[in-house]
N, C-alpha and C positions, 0 to 999 in steps of 0.2 A: 459298843463293839470293842473288842480287845485287839490291840496291835502287838505283833511279835516281830522280833528281828530274825532274819534269815538271809540267805543270799539275795532274796527278793522279799520285800515286806508282804505280809498277808494279814487278812483280818478274819476274825471269828464273828459269825452272825448266826442268828436263828434261821433255819431253813424256811423256804417259801414253797408254795405249791408248784411253782415253775421249776423247782429243783428236783422234782420227783423222778424224772427220767434218769438223771445222773445218779441219784441216790440208789435207785433200783439197779442200775448197771454196776455201781460200786459194790453193792451187796452181792451180786452174782459173782463178781471177780473175787471178793473176799471168801465166799463159800467154796469156790473152786480151788483157790490157793491154799486155804487153811484146812479144809475138810475133804477136798476132792469131790464136792457135791455140785451138781448142776441144778440151779434153781429154775423153776418154771416161770418164764417171763409173764405168763398169764395170771400168775399168783403174786409174784413179788412186786410187779408194777402197781396193781390195785392195793396190795398190802401197804406199800409205802404211802400211796396217795391217801388211804384211809387214815393213817396216823397224821399226815400233814393237815388233813381236814378236821381232825378231832383231837384237840389237845388233851382230852381225858385219857387217851391211849398212850401218849408219850410226846416226846419232843426230839427233833433233830437239830443239831448245830453243824455248820460247815465252816471250813477254812477256805478262804477265797483269795486268789492272787490274780490281779489283772482281769477280773471278771470270770475267771475259771475256778471251779471247785477243785481244791487240792486235798481235801480230807473231810471226813464226816464222823459223827458220833451221835448215837441215839440213846435216849433214856426212856425206860418204862418204869412204872410205879408198882411198888409192893407195900401194902399196908402192914405194919407190924403192931399187933395188939400188945405184944410183950413190951414194946417200947413206946406205944402210943404215938407213932409217927410214920412217915413215909420213908422208904429206902428207894433210892433211884438206882435202877439196874442199867449199867452201861452196856450197850449192844451195838451191833452194826458199825463197828469201828473199821474204817478203811482209809488208808493213805496210799496213793499210787507210788510205785517203787521209786520214781524219780524225785519224789518229795520226802522220802523216808530219811530219818537221821538228820532232819533239818529243823526239828522243834515243832512240827505241825501237830502231832498227836499231843505232845506236852502242852501246847497252847490250848488245844481243844479241851483236854482234861482239866487244866487249871481254870479255864473259863467256866466249865460245868461245875467244878468243885466250889468256886466262889459264888456262882448262881445258887447252888443248892444251900450253901451256908447262909445266904441272905434270905432264903425263903423259910418262913415259919413252918414248922411241921416236918421239914426234911431233916432226917437224922443221920443219913449216911449214904455211901455209894458202894455198890457191889458190881461185879461182872463175872461172866463165865470166861474161861480161857482153856483152850485145848491143852490136854496133859502134856503133849509133846512140843508145844510151842514155847520153848524155853526163852527165846528172844523176847516175846511179848511178856512172859512172866517176869523177866528181869526188868523190863521197862516199867511194869506196874509196881513192882517192889521199889524201884528207884523213886517213884512218885509218892511213896509212903503207904501203899496198899499192903495189907498183910494177908496171910493164908488162914482163914478160919478153919475150925475143925469139922466143917460140914462137907458132906459128899453129895453132889447133885444126883438125883435119880428122877426118872420120868416115865410116863406112860402116855404115849401119843394115841389119840383116839381114831386116827385115820379116817376122819370124816371128809366128805367131799366139801371143799370150800368153794365159795362163789368166785367166779371170774367176772371181770367187767369188760 
């Protein structure tokens, strides 16, 4: 576990199955705040739980203070044949407003960065950020992330997904 200094100390740990409800709630809050999207609880809850139960899908880390989750970060994996290694994609980042600007995200990021650096075959970190979210962009740049020349494009298949 990583310890960080803030007005209250908090710890970084890998998420557990019991954290699923909080992670899903944080994801819904983040989607509404950053994109104005309302996530379907019948999908996000099972989606979070599926990842927590299958490490091949990705991993979550949480910041915790006094038994309360005060931040989260998830990574998923992309295999790069060009580089013969895995890139960890940072996703589902959320820190409640009362904990922002207190080092919670920085501690989560640095923990994941050092974990990735220690794992053979992990060659880098990437993330998506909304074009208009300048505060987040500035935070990521301050942590040493750069803007590659790639533009993300997508084609969602609109398949019905399973609900649990």
